[in-house]
C-alpha positions in Angstrom: 99.5 93.1 112.5 97.9 94.4 109.4 97.1 98.5 109.3 93.2 97.7 109.5 93.7 95.5 112.7 95.8 98.1 114.1 93.2 100.8 113.4 90.6 98.7 114.5 92.3 97.9 117.8 93.0 101.7 118.3 89.4 102.3 117.8 88.9 103.0 114.5 85.6 101.1 114.8 82.7 101.3 117.3 83.5 97.7 118.8 86.3 95.7 117.6 83.7 92.7 116.9 81.9 95.0 114.6 85.2 96.0 112.6 86.7 92.3 112.5 83.2 90.9 111.4 83.1 92.8 108.0 84.7 91.3 104.8 86.4 94.6 103.8 88.8 93.7 106.6 89.3 89.9 106.2 89.4 89.9 102.4 92.6 92.3 102.2 94.1 90.5 105.4 94.2 87.2 103.9 95.4 88.7 100.7 98.8 89.2 102.4 99.1 85.3 101.7 100.0 85.9 98.0 102.6 88.3 99.1 104.1 86.2 101.4 104.3 83.5 98.9 105.7 85.5 96.5 108.3 86.6 99.2 109.4 83.1 99.9 109.6 82.3 96.2 112.2 85.0 95.8 114.6 82.1 96.6 113.2 79.5 94.5 115.1 78.7 90.9 114.0 81.2 88.3 113.0 78.5 85.7 109.9 77.8 88.4 108.7 81.6 88.1 105.3 81.5 86.0 105.7 84.8 83.9 101.7 84.9 83.0 100.6 84.3 86.6 103.3 87.0 87.6 101.7 89.3 85.1 98.4 88.6 86.4 99.1 89.0 90.1 101.1 92.4 89.1 98.6 94.1 87.1 95.6 93.2 89.3 97.9 94.3 92.3 98.3 97.6 90.8 94.8 97.9 89.5 93.3 97.4 92.6 95.7 99.6 94.6 94.8 102.1 92.6 90.9 101.2 93.0 91.3 101.4 96.7 92.0 105.1 96.9 88.9 105.6 95.0 86.5 104.1 97.2 85.1 105.9 100.2 86.3 105.4 102.9 89.9 104.7 101.8 90.6 101.3 102.8 94.4 101.5 103.3 94.7 97.6 104.0 93.3 96.8 100.8 95.6 99.5 99.1 98.8 98.8 100.8 98.4 94.7 100.4 97.8 95.2 96.6 100.7 97.8 96.2 102.9 95.3 97.9 101.4 92.1 95.8 102.0 94.1 92.7 105.9 95.0 93.7 106.9 91.7 94.8 105.2 90.2 91.2 107.0 92.8 89.3 110.1 91.7 91.2 109.8 88.2 90.0 109.2 89.4 86.6 112.5 91.3 87.0 114.3 88.3 88.4 113.1 86.2 85.0 114.2 89.1 82.7 117.5 89.3 84.1 118.0 85.6 83.6 117.0 85.3 80.2 119.1 88.2 79.6 122.1 86.6 81.6 121.4 83.3 79.3 121.6 85.3 76.2 124.6 87.1 77.0 126.2 84.0 77.8 125.3 82.4 74.5 126.8 85.3 72.5 130.2 84.9 75.0 130.4 81.2 74.1 130.1 81.7 70.3 
């Protein structure tokens, strides 16, 4: 369960319906799908990772994670989902960079 859902069910809102009917709850909750897709792609070939897409996802995640700490009240679900989204994107970029470096080292050994 997401953090917002746990807060909502534990009495963080005056009623569960009011909490679950707000956009600020559902948008970050559905955004977890981007992180889940990135985690599922950890086992895919590195050649299929889109560097521009992962740069955009990573930077967007970190920017919005920072923004979510500046709004009042702090939306912890938004902050967490964006931070995890940024981390998964940066891990994908790390995979690409490691693969590229290994290919370069292999080329230098072959010469």
